[in-house]
Backbone as CSV, one residue per row, in Angstrom:
resi,resn,N_x,N_y,N_z,CA_x,CA_y,CA_z,C_x,C_y,C_z
1,MET,31.338,-22.206,8.917,30.487,-21.322,9.737,30.231,-20.031,8.964
2,SER,28.974,-19.577,8.940,28.645,-18.354,8.216,29.123,-17.142,8.981
3,LYS,29.444,-16.123,8.244,29.920,-14.897,8.864,28.774,-14.129,9.513
4,ALA,29.084,-13.351,10.532,28.065,-12.558,11.212,27.588,-11.444,10.298
5,VAL,26.348,-11.071,10.490,25.766,-10.017,9.664,26.532,-8.711,9.822
6,THR,27.102,-8.518,11.007,27.801,-7.265,11.269,29.066,-7.112,10.443
7,ASN,29.497,-8.191,9.744,30.680,-8.095,8.904,30.372,-7.576,7.508
8,VAL,29.075,-7.443,7.187,28.697,-6.927,5.881,29.049,-5.445,5.823
9,PRO,29.812,-4.994,4.822,30.267,-3.606,4.755,29.152,-2.579,4.811
10,SER,27.995,-2.885,4.183,26.917,-1.911,4.137,26.217,-1.763,5.480
11,LEU,26.438,-2.702,6.398,25.818,-2.631,7.709,26.888,-2.826,8.783
12,PRO,27.688,-1.812,9.050,28.778,-1.950,10.025,28.221,-2.161,11.429
13,PRO,28.995,-2.819,12.297,28.535,-3.019,13.672,28.383,-1.679,14.378
14,VAL,27.382,-1.583,15.210,27.125,-0.317,15.896,27.438,-0.451,17.379
15,PRO,27.848,0.644,18.003,28.126,0.594,19.445,26.812,0.520,20.225
16,ALA,26.896,0.120,21.469,25.699,0.018,22.297,25.111,1.389,22.586
17,SER,25.979,2.393,22.652,25.499,3.749,22.923,26.390,4.749,22.195
18,LYS,25.915,5.990,22.154,26.665,7.025,21.452,26.300,8.388,22.024
19,ARG,27.247,9.312,21.970,27.010,10.677,22.453,26.597,11.550,21.277
20,CYS,25.475,12.230,21.422,24.997,13.150,20.393,25.681,14.501,20.594
21,PRO,26.429,14.993,19.602,27.139,16.258,19.768,26.215,17.471,19.833
22,ARG,24.988,17.329,19.419,24.066,18.477,19.426,23.447,18.696,20.801
23,CYS,22.921,17.623,21.406,22.312,17.761,22.735,23.257,17.322,23.850
24,THR,24.432,16.778,23.480,25.496,16.319,24.381,25.076,15.144,25.267
25,ALA,23.942,14.530,24.964,23.486,13.396,25.773,24.017,12.084,25.182
26,THR,24.330,11.138,26.052,24.727,9.808,25.617,23.493,8.925,25.622
27,LYS,23.185,8.355,24.457,21.950,7.595,24.309,22.239,6.232,23.695
28,ALA,21.273,5.323,23.816,21.390,3.994,23.210,21.443,4.129,21.693
29,SER,22.076,3.188,21.043,22.226,3.260,19.587,20.885,3.255,18.871
30,THR,19.852,2.690,19.512,18.524,2.673,18.892,17.919,4.073,18.793
31,GLU,18.501,5.039,19.493,18.011,6.422,19.437,18.638,7.191,18.291
32,PHE,19.406,6.497,17.452,20.038,7.128,16.292,19.579,6.401,15.027
33,HIS,19.428,7.143,13.938,19.139,6.526,12.650,20.368,5.769,12.173
34,ARG,20.153,4.666,11.434,21.266,3.949,10.845,21.799,4.715,9.638
35,ARG,23.093,4.658,9.438,23.725,5.288,8.275,24.918,4.426,7.875
36,SER,24.782,3.699,6.763,25.787,2.711,6.371,27.146,3.333,6.055
37,ARG,27.150,4.585,5.599,28.439,5.179,5.214,29.203,5.751,6.404
38,SER,28.610,5.757,7.599,29.320,6.215,8.801,30.170,5.088,9.363
39,LYS,31.271,5.439,9.997,32.170,4.424,10.540,31.487,3.581,11.604
40,ASP,30.617,4.214,12.409,29.939,3.463,13.470,28.551,2.992,13.044
41,GLY,28.180,3.259,11.787,26.886,2.797,11.279,25.705,3.609,11.762
42,LEU,25.970,4.757,12.413,24.894,5.587,12.958,25.002,7.027,12.451
43,ALA,23.860,7.708,12.424,23.854,9.122,12.069,24.524,9.919,13.181
44,PRO,25.086,11.097,12.870,25.784,11.884,13.902,24.865,12.322,15.039
45,TRP,23.677,12.821,14.695,22.744,13.309,15.707,21.731,12.239,16.085
46,CYS,21.185,12.345,17.289,20.146,11.422,17.723,18.835,11.747,17.004
47,ARG,17.893,10.837,17.086,16.621,11.004,16.400,15.893,12.270,16.860
48,ALA,15.921,12.546,18.163,15.222,13.712,18.701,15.807,15.005,18.145
49,CYS,17.124,15.083,18.066,17.760,16.295,17.549,17.500,16.463,16.055
50,VAL,17.483,15.355,15.313,17.172,15.422,13.887,15.752,15.941,13.694
51,SER,14.808,15.436,14.506,13.418,15.878,14.403,13.294,17.362,14.747
52,ASP,13.999,17.797,15.799,13.967,19.215,16.178,14.513,20.097,15.057
53,TYR,15.612,19.652,14.457,16.227,20.427,13.373,15.295,20.505,12.169
54,ASP,14.730,19.363,11.791,13.825,19.340,10.640,12.594,20.207,10.891
55,ARG,12.070,20.156,12.114,10.885,20.953,12.447,11.199,22.446,12.386
56,ALA,12.349,22.841,12.937,12.737,24.252,12.927,12.983,24.729,11.494
57,ARG,13.601,23.885,10.701,13.865,24.252,9.308,12.559,24.413,8.536
58,TYR,11.616,23.546,8.808,10.317,23.641,8.129,9.581,24.912,8.555
59,ASN,9.549,25.169,9.861,8.826,26.341,10.357,9.445,27.645,9.862
60,ALA,10.746,27.645,9.626,11.415,28.855,9.148,11.013,29.202,7.722
61,ASN,10.719,28.181,6.917,10.332,28.436,5.519,9.517,27.240,5.011
62,PRO,8.231,27.179,5.380,7.408,26.024,4.997,7.339,25.798,3.485
63,GLU,7.238,26.900,2.729,7.100,26.762,1.276,8.334,26.087,0.672
64,ALA,9.515,26.505,1.129,10.750,25.906,0.612,10.846,24.436,1.008
65,ALA,10.418,24.103,2.225,10.459,22.710,2.678,9.544,21.834,1.848
66,VAL,8.352,22.335,1.575,7.402,21.573,0.757,7.957,21.374,-0.654
67,GLU,8.583,22.427,-1.188,9.147,22.329,-2.535,10.300,21.338,-2.569
68,ARG,11.151,21.326,-1.536,12.246,20.357,-1.476,11.705,18.929,-1.461
69,ALA,10.657,18.717,-0.666,10.060,17.391,-0.586,9.456,16.983,-1.926
70,ARG,8.792,17.944,-2.580,8.173,17.641,-3.869,9.218,17.261,-4.915
71,LEU,10.313,18.023,-4.966,11.360,17.740,-5.933,12.011,16.380,-5.661
72,TRP,12.219,16.072,-4.373,12.819,14.775,-4.047,11.895,13.636,-4.454
73,GLN,10.601,13.785,-4.189,9.653,12.730,-4.525,9.563,12.527,-6.034
74,GLU,9.613,13.610,-6.792,9.561,13.489,-8.251,10.810,12.798,-8.789
75,ALA,11.948,13.051,-8.170,13.210,12.458,-8.633,13.420,11.047,-8.095
76,ASN,12.633,10.651,-7.085,12.830,9.341,-6.455,11.474,8.652,-6.251
77,ARG,10.713,8.529,-7.322,9.358,7.984,-7.229,9.346,6.553,-6.689
78,GLN,10.253,5.725,-7.166,10.275,4.338,-6.714,10.654,4.239,-5.242
79,SER,11.641,5.026,-4.834,12.042,5.019,-3.422,10.908,5.516,-2.543
80,LYS,10.232,6.576,-2.982,9.111,7.121,-2.211,7.995,6.089,-2.098
81,ALA,7.685,5.397,-3.193,6.631,4.389,-3.165,7.000,3.244,-2.234
82,ALA,8.263,2.819,-2.269,8.710,1.729,-1.398,8.636,2.137,0.075
83,ILE,9.030,3.365,0.369,8.958,3.868,1.751,7.514,3.919,2.218
84,SER,6.630,4.408,1.360,5.214,4.518,1.714,4.604,3.141,1.953
85,ARG,4.920,2.173,1.079,4.371,0.826,1.251,4.880,0.190,2.542
86,ARG,6.163,0.374,2.829,6.731,-0.210,4.044,6.086,0.411,5.287
87,TRP,5.913,1.741,5.260,5.303,2.409,6.416,3.857,1.961,6.599
88,ALA,3.093,1.856,5.495,1.690,1.442,5.578,1.574,0.013,6.111
89,ALA,2.514,-0.859,5.716,2.492,-2.238,6.195,2.788,-2.305,7.688
90,GLU,3.623,-1.400,8.168,3.977,-1.382,9.586,2.941,-0.665,10.438
91,HIS,2.138,0.204,9.832,1.124,0.983,10.562,-0.209,0.918,9.813
92,PRO,-0.815,-0.279,9.661,-2.011,-0.430,8.822,-3.194,0.424,9.252
93,GLU,-3.469,0.482,10.547,-4.640,1.240,10.996,-4.451,2.734,10.782
94,ILE,-3.257,3.245,11.084,-2.978,4.665,10.859,-3.070,4.986,9.375
95,ALA,-2.559,4.076,8.534,-2.601,4.294,7.084,-4.042,4.324,6.584
96,ARG,-4.871,3.390,7.065,-6.279,3.366,6.636,-6.993,4.647,7.048
97,ASN,-6.746,5.102,8.276,-7.389,6.331,8.744,-6.913,7.540,7.933
98,ALA,-5.632,7.552,7.576,-5.102,8.647,6.763,-5.769,8.675,5.389
99,VAL,-5.970,7.493,4.802,-6.636,7.416,3.500,-8.069,7.907,3.608
100,ARG,-8.770,7.501,4.671,-10.154,7.942,4.859,-10.226,9.459,4.991
101,ARG,-9.313,10.036,5.773,-9.319,11.494,5.946,-9.029,12.202,4.627
102,TRP,-8.059,11.678,3.876,-7.710,12.302,2.597,-8.874,12.200,1.630
103,ASN,-9.534,11.040,1.582,-10.683,10.878,0.694,-11.805,11.843,1.044
104,ALA,-12.039,12.020,2.371,-13.103,12.926,2.807,-12.766,14.382,2.492
105,ALA,-11.475,14.719,2.532,-11.060,16.107,2.293,-10.872,16.416,0.813
106,ASN,-10.812,15.381,-0.024,-10.551,15.599,-1.459,-11.535,14.813,-2.332
107,PRO,-12.831,15.062,-2.188,-13.816,14.279,-2.949,-13.669,14.416,-4.461
108,ASP,-13.320,15.602,-4.935,-13.170,15.790,-6.386,-12.009,14.974,-6.934
109,ARG,-10.900,14.959,-6.210,-9.744,14.192,-6.668,-10.023,12.692,-6.590
110,VAL,-10.779,12.270,-5.579,-11.139,10.853,-5.465,-11.972,10.434,-6.671
111,ARG,-12.940,11.280,-7.039,-13.767,10.967,-8.206,-12.930,10.894,-9.475
112,LYS,-11.954,11.810,-9.609,-11.103,11.800,-10.794,-10.241,10.537,-10.845
113,ILE,-9.686,10.141,-9.696,-8.870,8.935,-9.639,-9.692,7.716,-10.043
114,LYS,-10.938,7.649,-9.552,-11.800,6.522,-9.897,-12.163,6.534,-11.376
115,ARG,-12.440,7.734,-11.915,-12.757,7.825,-13.341,-11.571,7.381,-14.196
116,ASP,-10.371,7.825,-13.799,-9.172,7.447,-14.554,-8.953,5.937,-14.501
117,ALA,-9.189,5.339,-13.319,-9.017,3.897,-13.178,-10.025,3.150,-14.048
118,GLN,-11.256,3.648,-14.084,-12.280,3.010,-14.914,-11.933,3.123,-16.393
119,GLN,-11.385,4.269,-16.786,-10.997,4.449,-18.180,-9.870,3.487,-18.561
120,ARG,-8.899,3.315,-17.656,-7.808,2.371,-17.932,-8.344,0.946,-18.030
121,ARG,-9.298,0.640,-17.151,-9.877,-0.704,-17.170,-10.653,-0.938,-18.469
122,ARG,-11.426,0.053,-18.892,-12.172,-0.096,-20.142,-11.222,-0.270,-21.323
123,ALA,-10.106,0.464,-21.289,-9.133,0.343,-22.376,-8.562,-1.068,-22.430
124,ARG,-8.310,-1.662,-21.256,-7.798,-3.031,-21.226,-8.865,-4.016,-21.698
125,GLN,-10.131,-3.740,-21.319,-11.214,-4.629,-21.703,-11.423,-4.670,-23.210
126,GLU,-11.120,-3.558,-23.875,-11.299,-3.515,-25.321,-10.411,-4.534,-26.027
127,GLY,-9.321,-4.899,-25.385,-8.428,-5.883,-25.988,-8.700,-7.300,-25.514
128,ALA,-9.674,-7.472,-24.616,-9.988,-8.795,-24.091,-11.216,-9.372,-24.792
129,ARG,-11.318,-10.692,-24.813,-12.505,-11.340,-25.362,-13.660,-11.116,-24.403
130,ARG,-14.837,-10.755,-24.940,-15.950,-10.385,-24.078,-17.203,-11.157,-24.440
131,GLU,-18.011,-11.427,-23.419,-19.342,-11.992,-23.585,-20.270,-11.255,-22.632
132,GLU,-21.543,-11.193,-22.966,-22.498,-10.483,-22.124,-22.715,-11.237,-20.805
133,TRP,-22.824,-10.484,-19.725,-23.106,-11.061,-18.418,-23.606,-9.956,-17.499
134,THR,-24.253,-10.353,-16.404,-24.683,-9.395,-15.385,-24.204,-9.897,-14.025
135,THR,-24.064,-8.975,-13.101,-23.608,-9.344,-11.754,-24.565,-10.336,-11.104
136,SER,-25.872,-10.092,-11.237,-26.851,-10.986,-10.608,-26.760,-12.398,-11.181
137,GLU,-26.496,-12.515,-12.477,-26.367,-13.835,-13.086,-25.187,-14.607,-12.494
138,ILE,-24.062,-13.927,-12.323,-22.872,-14.603,-11.775,-23.098,-14.967,-10.311
139,LEU,-23.729,-14.077,-9.550,-23.992,-14.363,-8.131,-24.948,-15.535,-7.991
140,GLU,-25.975,-15.572,-8.818,-26.933,-16.691,-8.772,-26.247,-17.992,-9.183
141,ARG,-25.458,-17.953,-10.236,-24.764,-19.158,-10.705,-23.886,-19.754,-9.620
142,ASP,-23.210,-18.873,-8.834,-22.284,-19.328,-7.797,-22.954,-19.482,-6.435
143,GLY,-24.279,-19.443,-6.425,-25.008,-19.679,-5.186,-24.790,-18.623,-4.124
144,TRP,-24.506,-17.401,-4.532,-24.280,-16.296,-3.594,-23.234,-16.683,-2.534
145,GLN,-22.145,-17.257,-3.021,-21.039,-17.602,-2.132,-19.745,-17.062,-2.721
146,CYS,-18.968,-16.382,-1.885,-17.690,-15.827,-2.332,-16.770,-16.968,-2.765
147,GLN,-16.283,-16.895,-4.003,-15.482,-17.967,-4.569,-13.973,-17.737,-4.451
148,ILE,-13.569,-16.621,-3.863,-12.140,-16.362,-3.703,-11.592,-17.288,-2.616
149,PRO,-10.493,-18.011,-2.876,-10.006,-19.041,-1.951,-9.791,-18.582,-0.517
150,ILE,-9.420,-17.327,-0.315,-9.147,-16.874,1.045,-10.425,-16.676,1.854
151,CYS,-11.611,-16.814,1.223,-12.870,-16.576,1.923,-13.790,-17.789,1.862
152,ARG,-14.473,-17.976,0.717,-15.435,-19.069,0.510,-16.647,-18.957,1.434
153,CYS,-16.951,-17.753,1.911,-18.089,-17.552,2.799,-19.306,-17.062,2.008
154,PRO,-20.523,-17.274,2.538,-21.727,-16.838,1.824,-21.779,-15.315,1.689
155,VAL,-22.412,-14.883,0.613,-22.680,-13.454,0.402,-24.127,-13.208,0.788
156,ASP,-24.356,-12.316,1.724,-25.709,-12.021,2.182,-26.411,-11.140,1.150
157,ARG,-27.382,-11.719,0.436,-28.041,-10.982,-0.632,-28.949,-9.875,-0.104
158,SER,-29.192,-9.849,1.214,-30.060,-8.815,1.780,-29.305,-7.539,2.129
159,ILE,-27.977,-7.566,2.021,-27.183,-6.392,2.391,-27.427,-5.254,1.417
160,ASP,-27.661,-4.094,1.964,-27.799,-2.890,1.145,-26.395,-2.404,0.796
161,PRO,-26.013,-2.397,-0.480,-24.661,-1.985,-0.850,-24.278,-0.609,-0.334
162,ALA,-25.250,0.283,-0.214,-24.953,1.634,0.268,-24.664,1.641,1.763
163,ALA,-25.194,0.636,2.484,-25.025,0.623,3.938,-23.766,-0.151,4.346
164,GLU,-23.499,-1.278,3.694,-22.345,-2.101,4.038,-21.612,-2.466,2.760
165,TYR,-20.976,-1.491,2.184,-20.344,-1.652,0.872,-19.299,-2.748,0.850
166,ALA,-18.526,-2.882,1.912,-17.406,-3.823,1.921,-17.849,-5.264,1.713
167,TRP,-19.063,-5.635,2.156,-19.485,-7.032,2.101,-20.562,-7.284,1.058
168,ARG,-20.803,-6.353,0.185,-21.807,-6.578,-0.858,-21.277,-7.564,-1.893
169,GLY,-22.188,-8.156,-2.649,-21.776,-9.102,-3.662,-21.256,-8.415,-4.910
170,THR,-20.096,-8.844,-5.397,-19.516,-8.302,-6.622,-19.037,-9.462,-7.494
171,VAL,-18.474,-9.136,-8.635,-17.951,-10.138,-9.552,-16.446,-9.929,-9.702
172,ASP,-15.689,-11.020,-9.578,-14.232,-10.978,-9.682,-13.772,-11.689,-10.944
173,HIS,-12.789,-11.114,-11.633,-12.151,-11.800,-12.761,-11.101,-12.758,-12.207
174,ILE,-11.254,-14.048,-12.459,-10.329,-15.051,-11.920,-8.903,-14.769,-12.402
175,VAL,-8.754,-14.606,-13.695,-7.493,-14.111,-14.260,-7.735,-12.655,-14.608
176,PRO,-7.107,-11.722,-13.909,-7.377,-10.297,-14.132,-7.206,-9.890,-15.592
177,ILE,-8.038,-8.970,-16.031,-7.941,-8.479,-17.397,-6.562,-7.883,-17.652
178,SER,-5.994,-7.241,-16.643,-4.675,-6.631,-16.796,-3.590,-7.673,-17.035
179,ARG,-3.923,-8.956,-16.780,-2.942,-10.021,-16.974,-3.378,-10.994,-18.077
180,GLY,-4.250,-10.493,-18.955,-4.626,-11.282,-20.116,-5.910,-12.071,-19.987
181,GLY,-6.647,-11.895,-18.895,-7.894,-12.632,-18.704,-9.017,-12.113,-19.584
182,ASP,-10.029,-12.965,-19.821,-11.181,-12.585,-20.635,-12.290,-12.012,-19.766
183,ASP,-13.136,-11.206,-20.384,-14.306,-10.655,-19.701,-15.509,-11.508,-20.074
184,THR,-15.481,-12.764,-19.630,-16.519,-13.738,-19.960,-16.953,-14.456,-18.691
185,PRO,-18.170,-15.022,-18.669,-18.639,-15.733,-17.475,-17.698,-16.834,-17.009
186,ALA,-17.004,-17.491,-17.951,-16.075,-18.565,-17.567,-14.911,-18.048,-16.730
187,ASN,-14.613,-16.768,-16.850,-13.504,-16.172,-16.107,-14.009,-15.287,-14.976
188,LEU,-15.276,-15.454,-14.602,-15.879,-14.628,-13.558,-16.374,-15.493,-12.410
189,ARG,-16.468,-14.897,-11.221,-16.987,-15.601,-10.059,-17.514,-14.596,-9.044
190,ALA,-18.376,-15.058,-8.167,-18.927,-14.209,-7.119,-17.866,-13.904,-6.070
191,ALA,-17.959,-12.712,-5.480,-16.979,-12.332,-4.456,-17.526,-11.196,-3.613
192,HIS,-17.145,-11.187,-2.350,-17.422,-10.005,-1.523,-16.611,-8.832,-2.072
193,GLN,-17.120,-7.634,-1.905,-16.364,-6.465,-2.343,-15.011,-6.391,-1.644
194,THR,-14.981,-6.654,-0.351,-13.721,-6.546,0.397,-12.722,-7.618,-0.036
195,CYS,-13.204,-8.845,-0.347,-12.304,-9.908,-0.816,-11.789,-9.583,-2.210
196,ASN,-12.677,-9.048,-3.041,-12.313,-8.663,-4.399,-11.217,-7.596,-4.370
197,SER,-11.387,-6.608,-3.495,-10.389,-5.537,-3.377,-9.068,-6.073,-2.848
198,ALA,-9.134,-7.003,-1.894,-7.904,-7.555,-1.306,-7.131,-8.379,-2.331
199,LYS,-7.846,-9.069,-3.221,-7.182,-9.898,-4.242,-6.448,-9.040,-5.264
200,ARG,-7.000,-7.853,-5.547,-6.378,-6.922,-6.483,-6.145,-7.610,-7.838
201,ALA,-4.944,-7.489,-8.408,-4.670,-8.071,-9.726,-3.811,-9.324,-9.596
202,TRP,-3.981,-10.049,-8.478,-3.199,-11.259,-8.257,-3.960,-12.483,-8.752
203,LEU,-3.235,-13.563,-8.956,-3.834,-14.857,-9.245,-4.074,-15.587,-7.928
204,ASP,-4.916,-16.629,-7.983,-5.252,-17.341,-6.744,-4.018,-17.881,-6.039
205,GLN,-3.082,-18.454,-6.796,-1.913,-19.046,-6.174,-0.998,-18.004,-5.544
206,GLU,-1.146,-16.740,-5.970,-0.351,-15.655,-5.379,-1.011,-15.127,-4.112
207,VAL,-2.343,-15.240,-4.047,-3.068,-14.783,-2.859,-3.006,-15.827,-1.756
208,ALA,-3.249,-17.092,-2.131,-3.239,-18.184,-1.154,-2.444,-19.348,-1.729
209,PRO,-1.090,-19.214,-1.777,-0.274,-20.286,-2.343,-0.408,-21.590,-1.578
210,ASP,-0.209,-22.694,-2.302,-0.296,-24.019,-1.649,0.849,-24.206,-0.659
């Protein structure tokens, strides 16, 4: 018989409830953050008291709080990225809206990020085998149908890219250049912009495994 998860040292069993010494209220264990190094597996204060403390500390000296956060993020880039990805996966709509707001508030930085990405892509392309091609040629060859396995739907050639950018016709590298693919018609296919973006730098079997 396998052992219960609660026997794992890093995740000690937690009580059903606990008294918060700050607000003196007894609350369910779900109202406390988990803390593996605590004997009961829970943080000393409840979530509400932690939030109140953090808010008061920030309001007392916003500049110092921002600097502390910046230093932590610089020293823990991988942890910060993992936390951000996990939060975005759990709150997709909020994350998308946050990105839209940030893009609207920082147009210059958005342009710089796109320019930098294009420069990195061009640098990778310089090392790839290349042949001349145009987007219209690839779309015509593939019958204006998205060739990415997760879609396979027609591309409406009447769509104005400026009006409905997500569904306009684009060209996808079957094997991404970043993973050794060539910039040739044999390695290209028609795709919706939104499908192309969703595929990112993955291979077909990674996007839609058998």
